[in-house]
N, C-alpha and C positions, 0 to 999 in steps of 0.2 A: 897637817890636819885640815887645813882649808881645802887643799887639793882633793882630799877624800870626800868633802861635802859636794864638790862639783862633779864627782865621778862615782866612787864606790857607794856612797849613801843615797844615790838616786836610783840604785837597784833595789827592788822590793826586798824586804827582810827575809822572806822565805827563800828567795833565790840566792841571797847572800849566804844563808846557812848551807845551802847545797854546795856552793862554791867553796866554802870553808871545809866542808866534809870531804870534798874531792881534792883538797890540797891546792886549789887554785888561788885562794885568798887565805890570809892568816886570821887567827882569832880576833885580831884588831877590827876586822870588818864587821864584827857583831857588837862593838862598843862604840857608841856615838863619840865623835871627836870632841876634844876639850872636856872630857869627863874628869871627875876627881881621881886622884892617884889610887884610891882604894879600888876603883873599878878595874885597874890593871894589875892588881896584886898577884893574880895567878899566872900571868903571862909576862910580866915585867918586874922581876924581883928588884927591890931597892938596892942601889949601889952603895959604895962606901961613902960616908959623909965627907964633904969637902972642907968643912970647918968654916965655911962662909954662910952665915945665916940665910941670906936671900936666896942662895942656891939649895939649901937643905930644908928649909921650912916647907911643910906640906900645905899650910894655909897662911893667909895674911892675918894681921891682928883683927881684921874685921870678921874673920871666919871664912872668907871666900877663898877659893882655890888659888894657890900661888903658882902661876904658870911660869915663874922664873925658876922653879925647881929644876935642877939639872936633869932629872929623870925624863923630862918632857922632850929632851933632845932625841934620845933613842926612840921614844914613843912616836914622835913626829916622823922620824925616818921610816918606821914600820908602816905608818899610814901612807907615806909617799911610795913605798915599795909596792903596796897593794894597788894604789892608784895607777902606778906605772904598768903593773901586770894587767890590770883591767883595761887600760888604754890600748895595749897591744892586742888583747883578746876580744874586747868589745868596744871598739872606738865609737860606735854609735851611742853608747851610754854617755860618754863625755860630750859628744856633739849635741845631745839632747839637753845637757845641762847648761850649755852656753846661752841659749835664748833666755833661760830662766835667770841666769846671772845678769844678762842685759836688761831684763825687765826690772830687777831689783835696783840696778844702777840708775834707772830712769825715775825712781820713786823719790819723793821728798825725803830728806834725811830724817824728818820727824816720824816717818813710818817705821823706823828701825824698832825691832821688837824690844830692845833694851829700854826704849823711851816710853813704854806704855803708861807708866805712872805720870810722866811729864805731860803727855797728851791729855790725860784725864784732868790734870790741874789747869791746863791752858784752856780746855774746853773748846768752845766754838771758835776762839781766836786762831788756833792751829788749823782748824778746818778752813776758815775763811782765807787765811794766808795761802794754803795749798791750792785752793780753788782759784783765787784771783791772781796770784803772783806766779804760781807754778803751773797752772792750767790742769790740775788733777781733778777729774770728775767723780772719782770714787775712791774712798780711803781703803787701803788694803786691810783685810780682816786681821785681827790680832793673831799672832802666831808665835812660836818659840823657835829657838835655833835648830832644834832637832825634828820639828814637825814640818819644816819646809819641804815641800815636794811638788811634783807636777800637779797634785790634787789640790794643793793649797790655793794656787792661783791658776784656774783653768776656766774654760768656757768663754763665751762672749763678754762676760763682765770684766775679764782681765784687760780688755782694751780700754776700759775707763780708768784704769789705775795709774798709768804713767803720768808724769808731769810734762805735758806736751809743750807748754811754753818754755819750761826749763830746758827740755831737750832741743827745742828749736833754737834757743839762744846759744846752747852749747855747740851745736853743729855750725851755726853762723860764725861763732867766734873762731872755731878751728879752721873752717874753710876760708873765711875772710882773712884771718891772721896768716894762713899759709900763702895766700896770694900776695899780701902786703910784704911778707918776708921775702918772697921770690923777687918782687919788684925792687925791694931795698938791696938785694944782693946782686941782681944782674940787670935791673931796669935802667932807664936813662937817668933817673934821679937816684943814683946809687948812694946808699947810706949804710955802710958796713956795721957801725955800732947798733943801729936799729935792727938790722938783720940778725945780728948775734943774739940780742935780747929776745927777739921774737922766736927764733929757733929754739932757744933755751926753754921758753914758756911752752911752746908746742911740743917739744920732745918730752918734757916732764909730764905734761898732761897726757900725752899719748902712752907713755910708759906706764903710768899709774892706771890708766884705763884698761890697757891690754892685759897687764899682769893681774890687776885686781879682778877683772871679769873672767880671766882664764884660769884662775886658781881659787875661786871662792864662789859660793852661792849662799846668800843670806845677808852679808854685811856690805854688799856692793855700794849701796847708797851712802854708807858711812865713809867708804874710801873716796867716793866722788865728792863728798862734802869737804874733804881735806884739800881737794884741788879746785874747789869752787872759786876761791880768791884769784887763782891764776887765770882761769878762763874768763872770769869777769873783767880782769885787767885787759885781756886780749880782746874781749868784746868791746871794751871802751875804746881801744885803738881802732877797731873796725868802724865803730859808729863815728868817731872823730874824723877818720879819713873820708867817710861818706858825706859828712857835713861840709868838710872842706871842699870836696869835689862839687857839691851843689852850690856852694857860695862863691866859687871861682868866677871872676868876671867874664862875661861873654862879650867880646869886642865886636863893634860894628863900625862901619865907615870905610875908609880907604885903606888899602893894604900896601900903599907905596910910601908910607911914612907920614902922611897927612893925619889930620885929627881922627882919633879913635874914641868912641864913647862906650863906657861900660854900662852894665845893667842898672847901676845906681844913678846914672845920669851925669857922672863926672867925666872929665876928659883926661886923656893921657897922651 
C-alpha cells in the first residue's frame, strides 16, 4: 500500500479512472491506500474467519481500523500489482515520486501529519527546535495522508521546508563513517571490530533510507526518525575522530632520535 502512494496515487484521479476503465489498473487504484475495510467490500469479499481475534477484528477497541486484519494481506498485494504494472507502463510517474519522498525524508519528524495535535500543544517550542536545531526555515503546511501530492509542496517555498542542518549532519555521518570504516578495515591502523560495527550501522541506515524512500511518500520522516539514533552515533564517531586528529601532537626538533617537542611544550 505504501508502494501505491509513491506511484499509483501520484497519478491524477481522472487519469487513474481512465486506466481502470481500460483495464490497465484494478479498481484498487480508485481507493486510497490504508482505507477502512468497508471501502473494499465490493472488490475484496471477506474471507473465512481465522478464529484469532487480532486477525479477524475489523477495528481496534479504540474504534480505529485494525490493520492486523488478515484481509489486508490480499489488499496489499493488489495495490502492489497495480504499482508494478504502472512502473512498467509509466516509469516516469514513479521517478517523479522519488524526489517527493526525499523531501519528506528531510523534514523534522514533528512535521508528520499524524502529529498535528502534538504540534498545536507544543506551540512555539516545536517551531524553535526545528529552526535552530534542524535548520528548517518554513514549516510544511498541514496535510493528510491522502492529500499529499506534487501540489502540496511545490514552488520556490518548498526549498525552505527541509531541515538543512539535519541533512548536513546526516550526510556528514554517512560519508565520514564510511571513510573511517574503510580505514579500520584496510588502513594502517587496522581495527576489525570497529570496522564491523561501523559497517553494520551504515548498512542499516542505508537500507532503511533506500527502502523507506523507494516505497513510500508521506511517512518518510517517521522512518528516518527511527534511524536517527544510529546515524547520531555514527556522527559522534566522526566528530571524535576529527577531534583526535586535531589534538594529535605535532613533533618538532630533530628527526634522528634527539629531543622532540610537541605542541604542548613537553618533550619526548
